[in-house]
C-alpha positions in Angstrom: 0.1 0.0 0.0 1.1 3.5 -0.7 1.1 5.7 2.1 0.4 3.4 4.8 1.4 5.7 7.4 -1.3 8.5 6.3 -3.9 5.8 6.0 -3.2 4.4 9.6 -3.1 7.9 10.9 -6.7 8.5 9.4 -8.2 5.5 10.5 -6.7 5.9 14.0 -8.3 9.1 14.3 -11.5 7.8 13.2 -11.4 5.1 15.8 -10.5 7.4 18.5 -13.4 9.7 17.4 -15.9 7.1 17.6 -14.6 5.8 21.0 -14.7 9.4 22.5 -18.4 10.1 21.1 -19.6 6.9 22.5 -18.5 8.0 26.0 -19.8 11.6 25.6 -23.3 10.8 24.4 -24.4 7.8 26.7 -28.0 8.7 26.2 -28.0 8.2 22.4 -28.9 4.6 22.7 -32.1 5.4 24.7 -33.0 8.1 21.9 -32.4 5.3 19.2 -34.6 2.9 20.9 -37.2 5.4 21.4 -37.5 6.0 17.9 -37.4 2.6 16.9 -40.2 1.8 19.3 -42.5 4.5 18.1 -41.9 3.4 14.5 -43.6 0.3 15.6 -41.3 -1.8 13.4 -41.9 -5.5 12.9 -38.5 -6.6 13.1 -36.9 -5.6 16.6 -33.3 -5.7 17.3 -30.9 -4.9 20.1 -29.1 -1.5 19.7 -25.4 -2.6 20.6 -23.5 0.3 19.0 -24.7 3.8 18.7 -21.7 5.0 16.8 -19.8 2.5 14.7 -16.1 2.3 13.4 -15.8 0.2 10.4 -13.4 -2.9 11.2 -12.9 -3.6 7.6 -10.8 -0.6 7.3 -8.1 -2.7 9.0 -8.1 -5.1 6.2 -7.3 -2.7 3.5 -3.9 -3.4 1.6 -4.2 -2.0 -2.0 -7.2 0.6 -2.1 -8.5 1.2 -5.7 -11.7 2.9 -4.7 -13.3 4.8 -1.9 -17.0 3.9 -1.5 -19.2 6.3 0.7 -22.7 4.8 1.7 -25.2 6.3 4.2 -25.1 5.4 7.9 -24.8 2.2 9.8 -27.9 0.2 10.0 -29.1 -2.4 12.1 -26.8 -5.1 10.8 -23.8 -2.9 10.7 -24.1 -1.8 14.3 -24.0 -5.4 15.6 -21.2 -6.1 18.1 -20.2 -9.0 16.0 -20.0 -7.1 12.9 -19.2 -3.3 12.9 -18.8 -3.3 9.3 -20.1 -0.8 6.6 -22.4 -1.7 3.9 -23.4 -5.3 4.8 -26.8 -6.8 4.2 -28.5 -7.1 0.5 -27.1 -3.8 -0.5 -23.6 -4.7 0.6 -24.0 -8.0 -1.3 -25.0 -6.3 -4.5 -22.1 -3.9 -4.2 -19.5 -6.7 -3.6 -21.1 -8.6 -6.7 -20.8 -5.6 -8.9 -17.2 -4.7 -8.2 -16.2 -8.4 -8.6 -18.5 -9.4 -11.5 -17.0 -6.4 -13.6 -13.6 -7.0 -12.6 -13.0 -3.6 -10.9 -11.2 -5.4 -7.9 -10.0 -8.8 -7.1 -10.8 -8.7 -3.4 -13.5 -6.1 -2.2 -12.2 -6.0 1.4 -8.6 -5.4 0.6 -9.2 -3.0 -2.3 -12.3 -0.9 -1.5 -12.3 1.5 1.4 -16.0 1.8 2.7 -17.1 4.7 4.6 -20.3 6.5 5.6 -21.8 9.9 5.3 -22.4 9.4 9.1 -20.9 6.9 11.6 -24.1 7.4 13.8 -26.3 4.4 13.7 -30.0 4.5 13.0 -32.5 1.9 11.7 -32.9 4.0 8.5 -31.1 7.1 7.5 -34.3 9.4 7.7 -34.3 8.5 11.6 -31.1 10.8 11.9 -33.2 13.9 11.6 -35.5 12.5 14.4 -32.5 12.5 16.9 -33.7 16.0 18.1 -31.2 16.1 21.2 -28.2 15.1 19.2 -28.5 17.3 16.1 -24.8 18.6 16.8 -23.5 15.3 16.8 -25.2 14.1 13.7 -23.9 17.0 12.1 -20.5 17.0 13.1 -20.5 13.2 12.4 -21.1 14.2 8.6 -18.4 16.8 8.5 -16.0 14.3 10.1 -16.8 11.4 7.7 -16.7 13.9 4.7 -13.1 15.1 5.8 -12.0 11.8 6.2 -13.4 10.7 2.7 -11.7 13.7 1.0 -8.4 13.0 3.2 -8.3 9.4 1.8 -8.9 10.7 -1.7 -5.9 12.8 -1.4 -3.9 10.1 0.0 -4.5 7.5 -2.6 -5.8 9.4 -5.5 -8.2 6.7 -6.5 -11.9 6.9 -7.5 -14.0 8.1 -4.9 -17.8 7.0 -5.0 -20.8 8.4 -3.0 -23.8 6.0 -3.3 -27.2 7.3 -2.3 -27.8 10.7 -3.4 -31.5 11.5 -2.5 -30.7 13.1 0.7 -27.8 14.9 -0.6 -29.7 18.1 -0.9 -30.5 21.3 0.7 -32.6 20.4 4.0 -31.7 16.6 3.2 -30.7 14.2 5.9 -27.0 14.5 4.5 -26.9 18.2 3.8 -24.1 18.9 6.1 -21.9 16.1 4.3 -22.7 17.5 0.9 -21.7 21.0 2.3 -18.3 19.9 3.5 -17.6 17.7 0.2 -18.3 21.0 -1.8 -16.1 23.2 0.3 -13.1 20.6 0.1 -13.5 20.1 -3.7 -13.6 23.8 -4.2 -10.3 24.2 -2.1 -7.6 22.0 -1.3 -9.2 18.8 -3.4 -10.1 20.7 -6.3 -7.7 18.8 -8.3 -9.5 15.6 -7.7 -12.9 16.7 -8.8 -12.7 14.6 -12.0 -12.3 11.3 -9.9 -15.3 12.2 -7.8 -18.5 10.4 -8.7 -22.2 10.1 -7.4 -24.5 7.3 -7.8 -27.9 6.0 -6.6 -27.6 3.5 -3.8 -27.0 -0.2 -4.3 -30.4 -1.2 -2.7 -33.4 -2.1 -5.1 -31.1 -2.5 -7.9 -30.9 1.4 -8.4 -27.1 1.6 -9.1 -27.2 -1.1 -11.7 -30.3 0.6 -13.2 -28.2 3.9 -13.4 -25.3 2.2 -15.3 -27.7 0.3 -17.8 -29.5 3.5 -18.8 -26.2 4.9 -19.7 -25.2 1.7 -21.6 -28.8 1.7 -23.4 -27.9 5.3 -24.5 -24.5 4.4 -25.7 -24.2 1.0 -27.2 -20.7 -0.5 -27.0 -19.7 1.6 -24.2 -17.3 0.0 -21.8 -18.4 -0.6 -18.0 -15.6 1.9 -17.0 -17.0 4.6 -19.4 -20.6 3.9 -18.3 -19.6 4.2 -14.7 -17.9 7.5 -15.3 -20.9 9.0 -17.4 -23.4 7.8 -14.9 -21.2 9.2 -11.8 -21.5 12.6 -13.4 -25.0 12.9 -14.0 -26.6 13.7 -10.8 -25.0 15.8 -8.1 -22.9 18.7 -9.3 -19.9 20.0 -7.4 
């Protein structure tokens, strides 16, 4: 891996930040449980980690992509996991990368981050954490900075997946604002390798790529990905 010291410094900072926040916000768990109970969801689960560090970052060896999803859901926050982008969407993401020959080993070659490291059952629930608005906002600034810093460290492609809430008054507006600020200043030279896509859930990511392929017959998967990734969010 190129720049292993810089990478280790970034993930160590991330790990320490999550540990500090867990101690600083002990009441966050009760707030998340309250939201879950009020939603009357059919499937109950135990809230084990309110703020989640991605353990898979410790497996990275040869990063080729940085992939930024939403925030840790019920599977990601489990004590025996604490890994980002699991479940069906995660399977779709891994299959896409391997099937199209983008990487040989997803865990070792794809840095997976989130727009926020704060756990909720659904991303929309982040807005319901009224007593923790500063934490939710700061978590997005932190994650955006980390994504950009890793982008600067490795110079690989950075994919942000899930764009419906990347807008004014959207759940992830703070993340978007920080991303815009960084790519208009110190990371401006990397804008060409920054891409935005629909989420992998419900086949939306694949649909966006297929749409481009239908428009441009004979286009390669790499060309289709680049065109699709520049079609929605503008920085």
